[in-house]
PDB file with one MODEL, atoms N, CA, C and O in Angstrom:
MODEL        1
ATOM      1  N   UNK A   1       0.831  -1.199   0.000  1.00  0.00           N
ATOM      2  CA  UNK A   1       0.000   0.000   0.000  1.00  0.00           C
ATOM      3  C   UNK A   1       0.874   1.262   0.000  1.00  0.00           C
ATOM      4  O   UNK A   1       0.628   2.184  -0.777  1.00  0.00           O
ATOM      5  N   UNK A   2       1.886   1.304   0.864  1.00  0.00           N
ATOM      6  CA  UNK A   2       2.738   2.490   0.961  1.00  0.00           C
ATOM      7  C   UNK A   2       3.814   2.517  -0.111  1.00  0.00           C
ATOM      8  O   UNK A   2       4.564   3.488  -0.209  1.00  0.00           O
ATOM      9  N   UNK A   3       3.902   1.461  -0.919  1.00  0.00           N
ATOM     10  CA  UNK A   3       4.873   1.434  -2.001  1.00  0.00           C
ATOM     11  C   UNK A   3       4.480   2.322  -3.166  1.00  0.00           C
ATOM     12  O   UNK A   3       5.313   2.619  -4.023  1.00  0.00           O
ATOM     13  N   UNK A   4       3.242   2.746  -3.214  1.00  0.00           N
ATOM     14  CA  UNK A   4       2.782   3.622  -4.289  1.00  0.00           C
ATOM     15  C   UNK A   4       3.126   5.064  -3.941  1.00  0.00           C
ATOM     16  O   UNK A   4       2.676   5.569  -2.912  1.00  0.00           O
ATOM     17  N   UNK A   5       3.917   5.741  -4.780  1.00  0.00           N
ATOM     18  CA  UNK A   5       4.342   7.111  -4.454  1.00  0.00           C
ATOM     19  C   UNK A   5       3.187   8.102  -4.316  1.00  0.00           C
ATOM     20  O   UNK A   5       3.257   9.024  -3.504  1.00  0.00           O
ATOM     21  N   UNK A   6       2.134   7.920  -5.098  1.00  0.00           N
ATOM     22  CA  UNK A   6       1.000   8.844  -5.010  1.00  0.00           C
ATOM     23  C   UNK A   6       0.291   8.692  -3.671  1.00  0.00           C
ATOM     24  O   UNK A   6      -0.050   9.689  -3.034  1.00  0.00           O
ATOM     25  N   UNK A   7       0.069   7.468  -3.245  1.00  0.00           N
ATOM     26  CA  UNK A   7      -0.588   7.254  -1.951  1.00  0.00           C
ATOM     27  C   UNK A   7       0.276   7.778  -0.809  1.00  0.00           C
ATOM     28  O   UNK A   7      -0.241   8.349   0.151  1.00  0.00           O
ATOM     29  N   UNK A   8       1.568   7.588  -0.909  1.00  0.00           N
ATOM     30  CA  UNK A   8       2.469   8.083   0.128  1.00  0.00           C
ATOM     31  C   UNK A   8       2.446   9.609   0.178  1.00  0.00           C
ATOM     32  O   UNK A   8       2.444  10.193   1.262  1.00  0.00           O
ATOM     33  N   UNK A   9       2.430  10.254  -0.978  1.00  0.00           N
ATOM     34  CA  UNK A   9       2.344  11.724  -1.020  1.00  0.00           C
ATOM     35  C   UNK A   9       1.047  12.216  -0.384  1.00  0.00           C
ATOM     36  O   UNK A   9       1.051  13.197   0.360  1.00  0.00           O
ATOM     37  N   UNK A  10      -0.055  11.540  -0.675  1.00  0.00           N
ATOM     38  CA  UNK A  10      -1.348  11.925  -0.098  1.00  0.00           C
ATOM     39  C   UNK A  10      -1.309  11.783   1.423  1.00  0.00           C
ATOM     40  O   UNK A  10      -1.738  12.683   2.145  1.00  0.00           O
ATOM     41  N   UNK A  11      -0.799  10.666   1.900  1.00  0.00           N
ATOM     42  CA  UNK A  11      -0.700  10.455   3.348  1.00  0.00           C
ATOM     43  C   UNK A  11       0.148  11.539   4.009  1.00  0.00           C
ATOM     44  O   UNK A  11      -0.243  12.102   5.032  1.00  0.00           O
ATOM     45  N   UNK A  12       1.297  11.826   3.430  1.00  0.00           N
ATOM     46  CA  UNK A  12       2.195  12.820   4.026  1.00  0.00           C
ATOM     47  C   UNK A  12       1.557  14.211   3.994  1.00  0.00           C
ATOM     48  O   UNK A  12       1.730  14.993   4.929  1.00  0.00           O
ATOM     49  N   UNK A  13       0.827  14.519   2.932  1.00  0.00           N
ATOM     50  CA  UNK A  13       0.183  15.830   2.824  1.00  0.00           C
ATOM     51  C   UNK A  13      -0.916  15.996   3.881  1.00  0.00           C
ATOM     52  O   UNK A  13      -1.161  17.105   4.356  1.00  0.00           O
ATOM     53  N   UNK A  14      -1.560  14.916   4.237  1.00  0.00           N
ATOM     54  CA  UNK A  14      -2.656  14.966   5.212  1.00  0.00           C
ATOM     55  C   UNK A  14      -2.192  14.657   6.636  1.00  0.00           C
ATOM     56  O   UNK A  14      -3.016  14.526   7.542  1.00  0.00           O
ATOM     57  N   UNK A  15      -0.905  14.544   6.833  1.00  0.00           N
ATOM     58  CA  UNK A  15      -0.374  14.119   8.127  1.00  0.00           C
ATOM     59  C   UNK A  15      -0.697  15.094   9.254  1.00  0.00           C
ATOM     60  O   UNK A  15      -1.031  14.669  10.359  1.00  0.00           O
ATOM     61  N   UNK A  16      -0.602  16.380   8.990  1.00  0.00           N
ATOM     62  CA  UNK A  16      -0.746  17.371  10.066  1.00  0.00           C
ATOM     63  C   UNK A  16      -2.127  17.994  10.195  1.00  0.00           C
ATOM     64  O   UNK A  16      -2.449  18.583  11.226  1.00  0.00           O
ATOM     65  N   UNK A  17      -2.941  17.867   9.158  1.00  0.00           N
ATOM     66  CA  UNK A  17      -4.297  18.420   9.241  1.00  0.00           C
ATOM     67  C   UNK A  17      -5.192  17.785   8.192  1.00  0.00           C
ATOM     68  O   UNK A  17      -4.712  17.363   7.140  1.00  0.00           O
ATOM     69  N   UNK A  18      -6.480  17.715   8.464  1.00  0.00           N
ATOM     70  CA  UNK A  18      -7.428  17.157   7.493  1.00  0.00           C
ATOM     71  C   UNK A  18      -7.488  18.021   6.236  1.00  0.00           C
ATOM     72  O   UNK A  18      -7.378  19.245   6.302  1.00  0.00           O
ATOM     73  N   UNK A  19      -7.662  17.368   5.100  1.00  0.00           N
ATOM     74  CA  UNK A  19      -7.697  18.070   3.814  1.00  0.00           C
ATOM     75  C   UNK A  19      -8.863  17.568   2.971  1.00  0.00           C
ATOM     76  O   UNK A  19      -9.232  16.394   3.026  1.00  0.00           O
ATOM     77  N   UNK A  20      -9.434  18.476   2.192  1.00  0.00           N
ATOM     78  CA  UNK A  20     -10.493  18.121   1.252  1.00  0.00           C
ATOM     79  C   UNK A  20      -9.867  17.568  -0.028  1.00  0.00           C
ATOM     80  O   UNK A  20      -8.707  17.848  -0.328  1.00  0.00           O
ATOM     81  N   UNK A  21     -10.630  16.790  -0.771  1.00  0.00           N
ATOM     82  CA  UNK A  21     -10.135  16.177  -2.006  1.00  0.00           C
ATOM     83  C   UNK A  21      -9.582  17.233  -2.955  1.00  0.00           C
ATOM     84  O   UNK A  21      -8.501  17.059  -3.518  1.00  0.00           O
ATOM     85  N   UNK A  22     -10.315  18.324  -3.135  1.00  0.00           N
ATOM     86  CA  UNK A  22      -9.868  19.375  -4.047  1.00  0.00           C
ATOM     87  C   UNK A  22      -8.557  20.002  -3.621  1.00  0.00           C
ATOM     88  O   UNK A  22      -7.719  20.330  -4.462  1.00  0.00           O
ATOM     89  N   UNK A  23      -8.374  20.171  -2.330  1.00  0.00           N
ATOM     90  CA  UNK A  23      -7.131  20.723  -1.791  1.00  0.00           C
ATOM     91  C   UNK A  23      -5.972  19.763  -2.046  1.00  0.00           C
ATOM     92  O   UNK A  23      -4.891  20.183  -2.460  1.00  0.00           O
ATOM     93  N   UNK A  24      -6.200  18.483  -1.800  1.00  0.00           N
ATOM     94  CA  UNK A  24      -5.164  17.473  -2.035  1.00  0.00           C
ATOM     95  C   UNK A  24      -4.785  17.461  -3.513  1.00  0.00           C
ATOM     96  O   UNK A  24      -3.606  17.499  -3.864  1.00  0.00           O
ATOM     97  N   UNK A  25      -5.793  17.409  -4.366  1.00  0.00           N
ATOM     98  CA  UNK A  25      -5.549  17.353  -5.806  1.00  0.00           C
ATOM     99  C   UNK A  25      -4.779  18.580  -6.287  1.00  0.00           C
ATOM    100  O   UNK A  25      -3.791  18.453  -7.011  1.00  0.00           O
ATOM    101  N   UNK A  26      -5.231  19.764  -5.885  1.00  0.00           N
ATOM    102  CA  UNK A  26      -4.579  20.991  -6.328  1.00  0.00           C
ATOM    103  C   UNK A  26      -3.152  21.117  -5.839  1.00  0.00           C
ATOM    104  O   UNK A  26      -2.267  21.515  -6.597  1.00  0.00           O
ATOM    105  N   UNK A  27      -2.921  20.787  -4.599  1.00  0.00           N
ATOM    106  CA  UNK A  27      -1.584  20.933  -4.018  1.00  0.00           C
ATOM    107  C   UNK A  27      -0.597  19.904  -4.549  1.00  0.00           C
ATOM    108  O   UNK A  27       0.597  20.186  -4.658  1.00  0.00           O
ATOM    109  N   UNK A  28      -1.084  18.718  -4.878  1.00  0.00           N
ATOM    110  CA  UNK A  28      -0.191  17.664  -5.354  1.00  0.00           C
ATOM    111  C   UNK A  28      -0.168  17.552  -6.876  1.00  0.00           C
ATOM    112  O   UNK A  28       0.564  16.729  -7.426  1.00  0.00           O
ATOM    113  N   UNK A  29      -0.966  18.377  -7.559  1.00  0.00           N
ATOM    114  CA  UNK A  29      -0.988  18.357  -9.020  1.00  0.00           C
ATOM    115  C   UNK A  29      -1.602  17.088  -9.597  1.00  0.00           C
ATOM    116  O   UNK A  29      -1.133  16.567 -10.609  1.00  0.00           O
ATOM    117  N   UNK A  30      -2.648  16.598  -8.951  1.00  0.00           N
ATOM    118  CA  UNK A  30      -3.324  15.377  -9.375  1.00  0.00           C
ATOM    119  C   UNK A  30      -4.784  15.683  -9.683  1.00  0.00           C
ATOM    120  O   UNK A  30      -5.321  16.690  -9.224  1.00  0.00           O
ATOM    121  N   UNK A  31      -5.423  14.816 -10.458  1.00  0.00           N
ATOM    122  CA  UNK A  31      -6.852  14.999 -10.714  1.00  0.00           C
ATOM    123  C   UNK A  31      -7.643  14.570  -9.476  1.00  0.00           C
ATOM    124  O   UNK A  31      -7.195  13.730  -8.695  1.00  0.00           O
ATOM    125  N   UNK A  32      -8.825  15.166  -9.314  1.00  0.00           N
ATOM    126  CA  UNK A  32      -9.673  14.793  -8.182  1.00  0.00           C
ATOM    127  C   UNK A  32     -10.102  13.331  -8.274  1.00  0.00           C
ATOM    128  O   UNK A  32     -10.254  12.654  -7.257  1.00  0.00           O
ATOM    129  N   UNK A  33     -10.293  12.856  -9.494  1.00  0.00           N
ATOM    130  CA  UNK A  33     -10.677  11.457  -9.684  1.00  0.00           C
ATOM    131  C   UNK A  33      -9.582  10.522  -9.187  1.00  0.00           C
ATOM    132  O   UNK A  33      -9.864   9.534  -8.509  1.00  0.00           O
ATOM    133  N   UNK A  34      -8.329  10.836  -9.525  1.00  0.00           N
ATOM    134  CA  UNK A  34      -7.209  10.004  -9.082  1.00  0.00           C
ATOM    135  C   UNK A  34      -7.060  10.054  -7.562  1.00  0.00           C
ATOM    136  O   UNK A  34      -6.832   9.026  -6.924  1.00  0.00           O
ATOM    137  N   UNK A  35      -7.189  11.246  -6.988  1.00  0.00           N
ATOM    138  CA  UNK A  35      -7.093  11.384  -5.532  1.00  0.00           C
ATOM    139  C   UNK A  35      -8.202  10.580  -4.861  1.00  0.00           C
ATOM    140  O   UNK A  35      -7.947   9.872  -3.886  1.00  0.00           O
ATOM    141  N   UNK A  36      -9.417  10.680  -5.364  1.00  0.00           N
ATOM    142  CA  UNK A  36     -10.544   9.929  -4.787  1.00  0.00           C
ATOM    143  C   UNK A  36     -10.297   8.425  -4.845  1.00  0.00           C
ATOM    144  O   UNK A  36     -10.610   7.701  -3.900  1.00  0.00           O
ATOM    145  N   UNK A  37      -9.738   7.964  -5.950  1.00  0.00           N
ATOM    146  CA  UNK A  37      -9.416   6.534  -6.090  1.00  0.00           C
ATOM    147  C   UNK A  37      -8.426   6.103  -5.005  1.00  0.00           C
ATOM    148  O   UNK A  37      -8.639   5.097  -4.328  1.00  0.00           O
ATOM    149  N   UNK A  38      -7.355   6.861  -4.847  1.00  0.00           N
ATOM    150  CA  UNK A  38      -6.345   6.512  -3.847  1.00  0.00           C
ATOM    151  C   UNK A  38      -6.891   6.636  -2.424  1.00  0.00           C
ATOM    152  O   UNK A  38      -6.557   5.823  -1.562  1.00  0.00           O
ATOM    153  N   UNK A  39      -7.721   7.637  -2.176  1.00  0.00           N
ATOM    154  CA  UNK A  39      -8.318   7.783  -0.847  1.00  0.00           C
ATOM    155  C   UNK A  39      -9.205   6.592  -0.509  1.00  0.00           C
ATOM    156  O   UNK A  39      -9.236   6.139   0.635  1.00  0.00           O
ATOM    157  N   UNK A  40      -9.921   6.092  -1.498  1.00  0.00           N
ATOM    158  CA  UNK A  40     -10.768   4.918  -1.273  1.00  0.00           C
ATOM    159  C   UNK A  40      -9.907   3.722  -0.842  1.00  0.00           C
ATOM    160  O   UNK A  40     -10.282   2.981   0.067  1.00  0.00           O
ATOM    161  N   UNK A  41      -8.763   3.540  -1.491  1.00  0.00           N
ATOM    162  CA  UNK A  41      -7.859   2.443  -1.128  1.00  0.00           C
ATOM    163  C   UNK A  41      -7.249   2.663   0.252  1.00  0.00           C
ATOM    164  O   UNK A  41      -7.141   1.725   1.042  1.00  0.00           O
ATOM    165  N   UNK A  42      -6.851   3.892   0.540  1.00  0.00           N
ATOM    166  CA  UNK A  42      -6.253   4.203   1.844  1.00  0.00           C
ATOM    167  C   UNK A  42      -7.266   4.030   2.975  1.00  0.00           C
ATOM    168  O   UNK A  42      -6.921   3.555   4.057  1.00  0.00           O
ATOM    169  N   UNK A  43      -8.517   4.418   2.721  1.00  0.00           N
ATOM    170  CA  UNK A  43      -9.568   4.202   3.725  1.00  0.00           C
ATOM    171  C   UNK A  43      -9.813   2.712   3.931  1.00  0.00           C
ATOM    172  O   UNK A  43      -9.989   2.254   5.059  1.00  0.00           O
ATOM    173  N   UNK A  44      -9.823   1.964   2.835  1.00  0.00           N
ATOM    174  CA  UNK A  44     -10.028   0.522   2.920  1.00  0.00           C
ATOM    175  C   UNK A  44      -8.942  -0.177   3.721  1.00  0.00           C
ATOM    176  O   UNK A  44      -9.193  -1.188   4.377  1.00  0.00           O
ATOM    177  N   UNK A  45      -7.735   0.369   3.663  1.00  0.00           N
ATOM    178  CA  UNK A  45      -6.609  -0.188   4.424  1.00  0.00           C
ATOM    179  C   UNK A  45      -6.543   0.393   5.836  1.00  0.00           C
ATOM    180  O   UNK A  45      -5.633   0.077   6.601  1.00  0.00           O
ATOM    181  N   UNK A  46      -7.507   1.238   6.172  1.00  0.00           N
ATOM    182  CA  UNK A  46      -7.601   1.892   7.486  1.00  0.00           C
ATOM    183  C   UNK A  46      -6.392   2.782   7.803  1.00  0.00           C
ATOM    184  O   UNK A  46      -5.999   2.939   8.959  1.00  0.00           O
ATOM    185  N   UNK A  47      -5.815   3.360   6.739  1.00  0.00           N
ATOM    186  CA  UNK A  47      -4.710   4.301   6.921  1.00  0.00           C
ATOM    187  C   UNK A  47      -5.212   5.735   6.983  1.00  0.00           C
ATOM    188  O   UNK A  47      -4.558   6.605   7.560  1.00  0.00           O
ATOM    189  N   UNK A  48      -6.387   5.981   6.382  1.00  0.00           N
ATOM    190  CA  UNK A  48      -6.997   7.312   6.399  1.00  0.00           C
ATOM    191  C   UNK A  48      -8.473   7.175   6.717  1.00  0.00           C
ATOM    192  O   UNK A  48      -9.064   6.104   6.582  1.00  0.00           O
ATOM    193  N   UNK A  49      -9.054   8.291   7.144  1.00  0.00           N
ATOM    194  CA  UNK A  49     -10.500   8.328   7.388  1.00  0.00           C
ATOM    195  C   UNK A  49     -11.026   9.667   6.897  1.00  0.00           C
ATOM    196  O   UNK A  49     -10.300  10.659   6.819  1.00  0.00           O
ATOM    197  N   UNK A  50     -12.304   9.662   6.572  1.00  0.00           N
ATOM    198  CA  UNK A  50     -12.970  10.881   6.140  1.00  0.00           C
ATOM    199  C   UNK A  50     -13.857  11.417   7.246  1.00  0.00           C
ATOM    200  O   UNK A  50     -14.569  10.662   7.909  1.00  0.00           O
ATOM    201  N   UNK A  51     -13.809  12.729   7.440  1.00  0.00           N
ATOM    202  CA  UNK A  51     -14.625  13.391   8.455  1.00  0.00           C
ATOM    203  C   UNK A  51     -15.486  14.432   7.746  1.00  0.00           C
ATOM    204  O   UNK A  51     -14.969  15.371   7.141  1.00  0.00           O
ATOM    205  N   UNK A  52     -16.804  14.255   7.826  1.00  0.00           N
ATOM    206  CA  UNK A  52     -17.718  15.189   7.155  1.00  0.00           C
ATOM    207  C   UNK A  52     -17.856  16.465   7.969  1.00  0.00           C
ATOM    208  O   UNK A  52     -18.099  16.436   9.175  1.00  0.00           O
ATOM    209  N   UNK A  53     -17.694  17.586   7.275  1.00  0.00           N
ATOM    210  CA  UNK A  53     -17.938  18.902   7.865  1.00  0.00           C
ATOM    211  C   UNK A  53     -18.837  19.652   6.893  1.00  0.00           C
ATOM    212  O   UNK A  53     -18.400  20.107   5.836  1.00  0.00           O
ATOM    213  N   UNK A  54     -20.089  19.769   7.273  1.00  0.00           N
ATOM    214  CA  UNK A  54     -21.089  20.386   6.413  1.00  0.00           C
ATOM    215  C   UNK A  54     -21.218  19.544   5.145  1.00  0.00           C
ATOM    216  O   UNK A  54     -21.570  18.366   5.218  1.00  0.00           O
ATOM    217  N   UNK A  55     -20.936  20.135   3.987  1.00  0.00           N
ATOM    218  CA  UNK A  55     -21.105  19.407   2.730  1.00  0.00           C
ATOM    219  C   UNK A  55     -19.800  18.814   2.204  1.00  0.00           C
ATOM    220  O   UNK A  55     -19.802  18.173   1.152  1.00  0.00           O
ATOM    221  N   UNK A  56     -18.704  19.010   2.901  1.00  0.00           N
ATOM    222  CA  UNK A  56     -17.420  18.490   2.444  1.00  0.00           C
ATOM    223  C   UNK A  56     -16.922  17.383   3.360  1.00  0.00           C
ATOM    224  O   UNK A  56     -17.270  17.316   4.539  1.00  0.00           O
ATOM    225  N   UNK A  57     -16.104  16.523   2.786  1.00  0.00           N
ATOM    226  CA  UNK A  57     -15.431  15.493   3.575  1.00  0.00           C
ATOM    227  C   UNK A  57     -13.950  15.835   3.603  1.00  0.00           C
ATOM    228  O   UNK A  57     -13.330  16.062   2.564  1.00  0.00           O
ATOM    229  N   UNK A  58     -13.399  15.868   4.798  1.00  0.00           N
ATOM    230  CA  UNK A  58     -11.978  16.134   4.979  1.00  0.00           C
ATOM    231  C   UNK A  58     -11.305  14.828   5.366  1.00  0.00           C
ATOM    232  O   UNK A  58     -11.796  14.083   6.214  1.00  0.00           O
ATOM    233  N   UNK A  59     -10.177  14.568   4.732  1.00  0.00           N
ATOM    234  CA  UNK A  59      -9.466  13.314   4.952  1.00  0.00           C
ATOM    235  C   UNK A  59      -8.251  13.549   5.825  1.00  0.00           C
ATOM    236  O   UNK A  59      -7.522  14.529   5.674  1.00  0.00           O
ATOM    237  N   UNK A  60      -8.056  12.605   6.754  1.00  0.00           N
ATOM    238  CA  UNK A  60      -6.942  12.704   7.691  1.00  0.00           C
ATOM    239  C   UNK A  60      -6.368  11.314   7.925  1.00  0.00           C
ATOM    240  O   UNK A  60      -7.006  10.298   7.650  1.00  0.00           O
ATOM    241  N   UNK A  61      -5.139  11.302   8.441  1.00  0.00           N
ATOM    242  CA  UNK A  61      -4.510  10.038   8.805  1.00  0.00           C
ATOM    243  C   UNK A  61      -5.376   9.391   9.885  1.00  0.00           C
ATOM    244  O   UNK A  61      -5.856  10.069  10.792  1.00  0.00           O
ATOM    245  N   UNK A  62      -5.569   8.091   9.783  1.00  0.00           N
ATOM    246  CA  UNK A  62      -6.572   7.388  10.586  1.00  0.00           C
ATOM    247  C   UNK A  62      -6.356   7.473  12.090  1.00  0.00           C
ATOM    248  O   UNK A  62      -7.317   7.656  12.838  1.00  0.00           O
ATOM    249  N   UNK A  63      -5.122   7.346  12.547  1.00  0.00           N
ATOM    250  CA  UNK A  63      -4.891   7.388  13.992  1.00  0.00           C
ATOM    251  C   UNK A  63      -3.423   7.668  14.287  1.00  0.00           C
ATOM    252  O   UNK A  63      -2.609   7.816  13.376  1.00  0.00           O
ATOM    253  N   UNK A  64      -3.103   7.739  15.560  1.00  0.00           N
ATOM    254  CA  UNK A  64      -1.740   8.103  15.959  1.00  0.00           C
ATOM    255  C   UNK A  64      -0.723   7.032  15.577  1.00  0.00           C
ATOM    256  O   UNK A  64       0.447   7.351  15.366  1.00  0.00           O
ATOM    257  N   UNK A  65      -1.136   5.776  15.482  1.00  0.00           N
ATOM    258  CA  UNK A  65      -0.202   4.722  15.077  1.00  0.00           C
ATOM    259  C   UNK A  65       0.289   4.967  13.655  1.00  0.00           C
ATOM    260  O   UNK A  65       1.486   4.875  13.383  1.00  0.00           O
ATOM    261  N   UNK A  66      -0.625   5.275  12.760  1.00  0.00           N
ATOM    262  CA  UNK A  66      -0.265   5.551  11.369  1.00  0.00           C
ATOM    263  C   UNK A  66       0.583   6.814  11.302  1.00  0.00           C
ATOM    264  O   UNK A  66       1.592   6.855  10.598  1.00  0.00           O
ATOM    265  N   UNK A  67       0.177   7.827  12.022  1.00  0.00           N
ATOM    266  CA  UNK A  67       0.926   9.084  12.057  1.00  0.00           C
ATOM    267  C   UNK A  67       2.350   8.863  12.557  1.00  0.00           C
ATOM    268  O   UNK A  67       3.300   9.403  11.991  1.00  0.00           O
ATOM    269  N   UNK A  68       2.497   8.077  13.607  1.00  0.00           N
ATOM    270  CA  UNK A  68       3.830   7.797  14.162  1.00  0.00           C
ATOM    271  C   UNK A  68       4.710   7.059  13.158  1.00  0.00           C
ATOM    272  O   UNK A  68       5.891   7.379  13.017  1.00  0.00           O
ATOM    273  N   UNK A  69       4.149   6.082  12.464  1.00  0.00           N
ATOM    274  CA  UNK A  69       4.915   5.332  11.467  1.00  0.00           C
ATOM    275  C   UNK A  69       5.397   6.264  10.359  1.00  0.00           C
ATOM    276  O   UNK A  69       6.562   6.210   9.964  1.00  0.00           O
ATOM    277  N   UNK A  70       4.505   7.119   9.857  1.00  0.00           N
ATOM    278  CA  UNK A  70       4.877   8.041   8.786  1.00  0.00           C
ATOM    279  C   UNK A  70       5.932   9.038   9.250  1.00  0.00           C
ATOM    280  O   UNK A  70       6.890   9.314   8.527  1.00  0.00           O
ATOM    281  N   UNK A  71       5.760   9.573  10.441  1.00  0.00           N
ATOM    282  CA  UNK A  71       6.721  10.534  10.982  1.00  0.00           C
ATOM    283  C   UNK A  71       8.082   9.879  11.184  1.00  0.00           C
ATOM    284  O   UNK A  71       9.109  10.456  10.826  1.00  0.00           O
ATOM    285  N   UNK A  72       8.095   8.682  11.755  1.00  0.00           N
ATOM    286  CA  UNK A  72       9.356   7.966  11.962  1.00  0.00           C
ATOM    287  C   UNK A  72      10.034   7.638  10.639  1.00  0.00           C
ATOM    288  O   UNK A  72      11.255   7.740  10.525  1.00  0.00           O
ATOM    289  N   UNK A  73       9.253   7.246   9.644  1.00  0.00           N
ATOM    290  CA  UNK A  73       9.803   6.928   8.339  1.00  0.00           C
ATOM    291  C   UNK A  73      10.449   8.163   7.707  1.00  0.00           C
ATOM    292  O   UNK A  73      11.557   8.084   7.178  1.00  0.00           O
ATOM    293  N   UNK A  74       9.762   9.292   7.762  1.00  0.00           N
ATOM    294  CA  UNK A  74      10.302  10.528   7.198  1.00  0.00           C
ATOM    295  C   UNK A  74      11.566  10.950   7.937  1.00  0.00           C
ATOM    296  O   UNK A  74      12.539  11.376   7.316  1.00  0.00           O
ATOM    297  N   UNK A  75      11.552  10.836   9.239  1.00  0.00           N
ATOM    298  CA  UNK A  75      12.728  11.184  10.047  1.00  0.00           C
ATOM    299  C   UNK A  75      13.909  10.283   9.696  1.00  0.00           C
ATOM    300  O   UNK A  75      15.040  10.756   9.584  1.00  0.00           O
ATOM    301  N   UNK A  76      13.655   9.005   9.525  1.00  0.00           N
ATOM    302  CA  UNK A  76      14.706   8.051   9.176  1.00  0.00           C
ATOM    303  C   UNK A  76      15.324   8.397   7.818  1.00  0.00           C
ATOM    304  O   UNK A  76      16.544   8.350   7.661  1.00  0.00           O
ATOM    305  N   UNK A  77      14.495   8.740   6.853  1.00  0.00           N
ATOM    306  CA  UNK A  77      14.990   9.108   5.523  1.00  0.00           C
ATOM    307  C   UNK A  77      15.843  10.364   5.606  1.00  0.00           C
ATOM    308  O   UNK A  77      16.892  10.444   4.967  1.00  0.00           O
ATOM    309  N   UNK A  78      15.407  11.343   6.384  1.00  0.00           N
ATOM    310  CA  UNK A  78      16.182  12.576   6.544  1.00  0.00           C
ATOM    311  C   UNK A  78      17.527  12.293   7.193  1.00  0.00           C
ATOM    312  O   UNK A  78      18.531  12.890   6.804  1.00  0.00           O
ATOM    313  N   UNK A  79      17.570  11.404   8.165  1.00  0.00           N
ATOM    314  CA  UNK A  79      18.834  11.051   8.815  1.00  0.00           C
ATOM    315  C   UNK A  79      19.778  10.383   7.825  1.00  0.00           C
ATOM    316  O   UNK A  79      20.976  10.663   7.826  1.00  0.00           O
ATOM    317  N   UNK A  80      19.248   9.504   6.982  1.00  0.00           N
ATOM    318  CA  UNK A  80      20.082   8.837   5.981  1.00  0.00           C
ATOM    319  C   UNK A  80      20.692   9.843   5.019  1.00  0.00           C
ATOM    320  O   UNK A  80      21.861   9.717   4.653  1.00  0.00           O
ATOM    321  N   UNK A  81      19.913  10.846   4.601  1.00  0.00           N
ATOM    322  CA  UNK A  81      20.424  11.857   3.676  1.00  0.00           C
ATOM    323  C   UNK A  81      21.422  12.785   4.355  1.00  0.00           C
ATOM    324  O   UNK A  81      22.337  13.285   3.701  1.00  0.00           O
ATOM    325  N   UNK A  82      21.267  13.021   5.634  1.00  0.00           N
ATOM    326  CA  UNK A  82      22.190  13.893   6.363  1.00  0.00           C
ATOM    327  C   UNK A  82      23.574  13.253   6.473  1.00  0.00           C
ATOM    328  O   UNK A  82      24.582  13.957   6.543  1.00  0.00           O
ATOM    329  N   UNK A  83      23.622  11.927   6.487  1.00  0.00           N
ATOM    330  CA  UNK A  83      24.896  11.218   6.595  1.00  0.00           C
ATOM    331  C   UNK A  83      25.649  11.170   5.279  1.00  0.00           C
ATOM    332  O   UNK A  83      26.858  10.937   5.274  1.00  0.00           O
ATOM    333  N   UNK A  84      24.958  11.388   4.150  1.00  0.00           N
ATOM    334  CA  UNK A  84      25.607  11.311   2.825  1.00  0.00           C
ATOM    335  C   UNK A  84      26.563  12.430   2.586  1.00  0.00           C
ATOM    336  O   UNK A  84      27.181  12.498   1.523  1.00  0.00           O
TER     337      UNK A  84
ENDMDL
END
């Protein structure tokens, strides 16, 4: 699931705050259809969840376990690059 670069970008973009599909698509340069497809897969894997606010759904990382894994992974990659 996390091997797909688009899904990983979506997860990282939503790591710190919930985002609407249009915001994700615009910021990452992807179509809304493609973002919706990936969000459906991420929700199915319980990595993300949607929270309805009025007429929009905002997507966020599902829980602190997922958030911790993503944060640790990013930190590890940064440490590897700092040693180069």
